[in-house]
C-alpha positions as CSV (number, residue, x, y, z in Angstrom):
1,M,-8.9,17.1,14.0
2,A,-10.3,14.4,16.3
3,G,-10.9,11.0,14.7
4,S,-8.8,11.7,11.6
5,T,-6.3,9.2,10.6
6,V,-2.9,9.9,9.1
7,R,-2.6,7.9,5.9
8,P,0.9,6.9,4.7
9,S,2.1,8.6,1.5
10,A,3.1,6.6,-1.6
11,A,6.7,7.1,-0.6
12,D,6.0,5.7,2.9
13,T,4.4,2.7,1.4
14,V,7.3,2.1,-1.0
15,K,9.7,2.3,2.0
16,Q,7.6,-0.2,3.9
17,L,7.4,-2.6,1.0
18,N,11.1,-2.3,0.4
19,D,11.9,-3.0,4.1
20,Q,9.7,-6.1,4.0
21,A,11.1,-7.3,0.7
22,K,14.7,-6.9,2.1
23,A,13.8,-8.9,5.2
24,L,12.2,-11.6,3.1
25,W,14.4,-11.8,0.0
26,G,17.5,-9.7,0.5
27,E,19.0,-6.6,-1.1
28,R,19.6,-8.1,-4.6
29,R,16.1,-9.5,-5.1
30,T,14.5,-6.3,-3.7
31,A,16.4,-4.3,-6.3
32,E,15.1,-6.6,-9.0
33,L,11.5,-6.1,-7.7
34,Q,11.8,-2.3,-7.4
35,G,9.5,-1.5,-10.3
36,S,6.8,-3.9,-9.0
37,L,7.1,-2.6,-5.5
38,E,6.6,1.0,-6.7
39,D,3.6,0.0,-8.8
40,T,2.1,-1.8,-5.9
41,A,2.6,1.2,-3.6
42,R,1.0,3.5,-6.1
43,I,-2.0,1.2,-6.5
44,L,-2.4,0.8,-2.7
45,T,-2.3,4.6,-2.4
46,E,-5.0,5.0,-5.1
47,L,-7.2,2.5,-3.4
48,R,-6.7,4.0,0.0
49,E,-7.7,7.4,-1.3
50,S,-10.9,6.3,-3.1
51,L,-12.7,4.0,-0.7
52,P,-16.5,4.1,-1.1
53,D,-18.7,5.4,1.6
54,R,-19.9,2.7,4.1
55,G,-23.4,2.9,2.7
56,V,-22.3,1.9,-0.8
57,E,-19.7,-0.8,0.1
58,P,-20.7,-4.1,-1.4
59,G,-21.9,-6.9,0.9
60,F,-20.1,-10.2,0.9
61,Y,-22.4,-13.2,1.1
62,P,-21.5,-16.9,1.4
């Protein structure tokens, strides 16, 4: 389908977050953060799947 975007799955997002965490904090700290990383991936996936239509997005004003 033209114009469609492939969205990463929750598992893909967890892997990306794990890879970034390992690069930043190492293997041990990443293991300690595993629950938070999984929660974050789940929330990001939920947000990605429920974006409002452009016509109803809120405006941001200074």
